[in-house]
C-alpha positions in Angstrom: 87.5 119.7 67.5 88.3 123.0 69.3 91.8 123.9 70.3 92.3 126.2 73.3 93.4 129.7 72.6 97.2 129.8 72.5 99.7 132.6 72.8 102.3 130.8 70.6 102.8 132.7 67.3 103.2 129.3 65.5 99.8 128.0 66.7 96.5 128.9 65.1 94.0 129.9 67.8 90.5 128.5 67.7 87.6 129.3 69.9 84.1 127.9 70.3 81.7 130.4 71.9 78.0 130.9 72.2 76.5 134.3 72.1 73.3 134.7 74.1 70.6 137.4 73.9 68.7 136.6 77.1 65.1 137.7 77.4 62.2 136.7 79.7 60.4 134.7 76.9 63.3 133.6 74.7 67.0 133.2 74.5 68.6 134.0 71.1 71.7 131.8 70.5 74.5 132.4 68.1 77.7 130.5 67.4 80.9 131.2 65.6 83.0 129.5 63.0 86.1 127.8 64.3 88.3 130.7 63.2 86.4 132.9 65.6 85.8 135.5 62.9 82.1 135.1 62.0 79.1 134.8 64.3 75.8 133.4 63.0 72.4 132.8 64.6 71.8 129.2 65.6 68.5 128.9 67.4 66.1 130.5 69.7 65.2 128.8 72.9 61.6 129.3 74.1 61.9 129.7 77.9 59.7 127.5 80.0 61.9 126.7 83.0 65.5 127.1 84.0 66.0 123.3 83.9 64.8 123.2 80.3 67.0 126.2 79.4 70.0 124.3 80.8 69.0 121.1 79.0 68.8 122.8 75.6 72.0 124.8 76.2 73.9 121.7 77.4 73.0 120.0 74.1 74.4 123.0 72.1 77.5 123.1 74.3 78.2 119.4 73.8 77.6 119.6 70.0 79.7 122.6 69.5 82.4 122.0 72.1 81.7 125.4 73.6 84.5 127.0 75.7 82.8 130.3 76.7 79.4 131.9 76.9 79.1 135.5 75.7 76.1 137.2 77.2 74.6 140.5 76.1 74.1 142.8 79.1 71.4 145.4 78.5 72.9 148.5 80.0 70.7 151.6 80.3 71.4 154.4 77.8 73.2 156.3 80.6 75.5 153.3 81.1 74.0 152.1 84.4 72.8 148.5 85.1 69.0 148.5 85.4 66.5 145.9 86.5 66.7 143.8 83.3 70.5 143.8 83.3 70.5 142.4 86.9 68.1 139.7 85.8 70.4 138.8 82.9 73.4 138.7 85.3 71.6 136.4 87.7 70.6 134.1 84.8 74.1 134.1 83.4 75.6 133.2 86.8 73.3 130.3 87.2 73.7 129.0 83.6 77.5 129.4 83.9 77.5 127.2 87.0 75.1 124.6 85.5 77.2 124.3 82.3 80.5 124.7 84.0 81.6 127.4 81.6 83.0 130.9 82.0 80.8 133.9 81.0 81.9 137.1 79.4 79.5 140.1 79.1 79.1 142.4 76.1 77.2 145.7 76.1 74.1 144.8 74.1 72.5 148.3 73.9 70.5 148.6 70.7 71.3 145.1 69.3 67.6 144.2 69.2 66.9 147.5 67.4 69.8 146.7 64.9 68.4 143.2 64.4 64.9 144.6 63.7 66.4 147.1 61.2 68.1 144.2 59.4 64.7 142.4 59.1 63.1 145.6 57.8 65.9 145.9 55.2 65.0 142.3 54.1 61.3 143.3 53.8 60.4 141.0 56.7 58.0 141.9 59.5 59.8 142.3 62.9 56.5 141.6 64.8 56.2 138.2 63.0 59.8 137.3 63.5 60.6 137.7 67.2 62.7 134.5 67.4 64.7 135.6 64.4 65.3 139.0 65.9 66.6 137.2 69.1 69.0 135.1 67.0 70.2 138.1 65.0 70.7 140.1 68.2 72.7 137.1 69.7 74.9 137.1 66.6 75.5 140.8 66.9 76.5 140.3 70.6 78.9 137.5 69.7 80.3 139.3 66.7 81.1 142.3 68.9 82.9 140.0 71.3 84.8 138.3 68.5 85.9 141.6 67.0 87.3 142.7 70.4 89.6 139.7 70.6 93.3 140.4 69.9 94.3 139.2 66.4 90.7 139.7 65.0 91.4 142.6 62.7 88.6 144.1 60.7 91.1 145.5 58.1 92.5 143.3 55.4 95.4 144.1 53.0 95.3 143.1 49.4 98.5 141.6 48.0 100.6 144.0 46.0 100.7 143.3 42.3 
């Protein structure tokens, strides 16, 4: 069960979020562990209709007790919002209303490229693994969001001997 984020120093904060890499053909979906430290790819939704997208997303939201949607926004390299970014915003707004969940955006520039490079490093063909690329991109989007949260430090100290 998820516990809402709390500001109390004595309360461990938990979060359940879904990261989304929204495309015209597929939606890569990632989730995080209950500590909010690690994002992993969950599934890829093949887009057929908005109603079907909502149905599949609602199932994930219910199963994982999701509190927030984290959507990758494909900014142009100059930092502006192009045509695709506006389509993603429109979709995110609609899905947010349908699922009754807040949406937060993350700059997703180059996440698909990074995901492809990860596959190449694993000796897998990017052209044969589009759905996997979408899931990996979604996990990169969600991980970026998780890492930006207060208290999620990337540095760890070893105990003194």
